[in-house]
C-alpha positions as CSV (number, residue, x, y, z in Angstrom):
1,M,9.3,-21.2,38.5
2,M,12.3,-18.4,38.5
3,N,14.8,-18.8,41.3
4,P,14.1,-15.5,43.3
5,F,17.7,-15.4,44.1
6,Q,19.5,-15.1,40.7
7,L,22.1,-12.3,41.0
8,S,20.8,-10.3,38.2
9,R,17.4,-10.1,40.0
10,L,18.7,-9.3,43.5
11,L,20.9,-6.5,42.0
12,S,18.1,-5.1,40.1
13,L,15.5,-5.0,42.9
14,S,18.2,-3.7,45.4
15,D,20.0,-1.3,43.2
16,G,23.1,-3.3,44.4
17,Y,26.6,-4.1,43.3
18,V,29.0,-7.0,43.7
19,F,32.1,-7.3,45.7
20,G,34.3,-9.8,44.2
21,N,34.2,-11.9,41.2
22,P,30.7,-12.4,39.8
23,E,31.8,-15.5,38.0
24,L,32.5,-17.3,41.2
25,F,29.0,-16.4,42.7
26,V,27.0,-19.1,44.0
27,E,23.4,-18.6,43.6
28,P,21.8,-18.7,47.2
29,S,18.9,-21.4,47.5
30,D,17.9,-19.9,51.0
31,V,17.8,-16.9,53.2
32,C,19.4,-16.5,56.5
33,I,19.2,-13.6,59.2
34,D,21.3,-15.3,62.1
35,S,24.8,-16.1,61.2
36,R,24.7,-18.9,63.6
37,K,22.4,-20.6,61.2
38,A,24.3,-19.8,58.0
39,A,25.0,-22.4,55.9
40,P,26.6,-23.0,52.2
41,K,24.5,-21.4,49.5
42,T,22.4,-19.0,51.9
43,L,21.9,-15.5,51.4
44,F,22.9,-13.7,54.6
45,V,20.8,-10.5,55.5
46,P,22.1,-8.9,58.7
47,L,19.6,-7.2,60.5
48,K,20.1,-4.0,63.0
49,G,18.1,-4.7,66.0
50,E,17.9,-3.4,69.8
51,R,20.5,-5.8,70.9
52,T,22.9,-6.3,68.3
53,D,23.8,-5.3,64.5
54,G,23.9,-8.3,62.1
55,H,26.5,-6.6,60.2
56,L,29.0,-7.5,63.0
57,H,28.3,-11.1,62.1
58,I,28.9,-11.2,58.5
59,E,32.3,-12.5,58.8
60,S,31.1,-15.6,60.8
61,A,28.1,-16.1,58.0
62,L,30.8,-16.1,55.2
63,K,32.9,-18.6,57.3
64,A,29.9,-20.6,57.5
65,G,29.5,-20.7,53.9
66,S,26.9,-17.9,53.1
67,S,27.3,-17.3,49.3
68,A,26.1,-13.8,49.3
69,V,25.3,-10.9,52.0
70,L,22.6,-8.4,51.2
71,V,23.8,-5.1,53.1
72,M,22.7,-1.5,52.9
73,R,24.6,0.8,50.6
74,E,25.5,3.2,53.1
75,W,27.2,0.4,55.1
76,A,28.9,-1.0,52.3
77,D,30.2,2.4,51.4
78,R,31.8,2.8,54.9
79,H,33.0,-0.6,55.2
80,V,34.7,-1.0,51.5
81,E,38.1,-2.1,53.2
82,S,36.5,-4.9,55.1
83,L,34.5,-6.2,52.4
84,S,37.5,-6.2,50.2
85,E,39.3,-8.5,52.5
86,W,36.4,-10.8,53.1
87,V,35.9,-11.3,49.4
88,N,40.0,-11.8,49.0
89,S,39.8,-14.4,51.9
90,Y,36.8,-16.1,50.9
91,E,37.0,-16.2,47.1
92,A,38.9,-19.6,47.2
93,L,36.2,-21.1,49.6
94,F,33.3,-19.9,47.5
95,S,34.6,-21.5,44.2
96,R,34.9,-24.8,46.5
97,W,31.1,-24.3,47.4
98,M,30.0,-23.9,44.0
99,I,27.9,-26.8,42.9
100,P,27.1,-27.3,39.2
């Protein structure tokens, strides 16, 4: 069975792009919508709700080990600086979380 979280598949389905070094990308094995439940190798999907916006918790999910974050292109385009800072801060952590 094909892993539905393969980077190439995620990018083609979402018309997305990668921030950071794709060679350090850790294929997610699970999906998480709550940053408090984020763990290594999760794909964090920040949802915007009535009470909060999950995008406010991206950094927490990354610190908890999420290996990828799926955001709307409009959000990413408005937050390029934050995304770049997160990539630089966590690139070393991502390489440590890689499991062969």
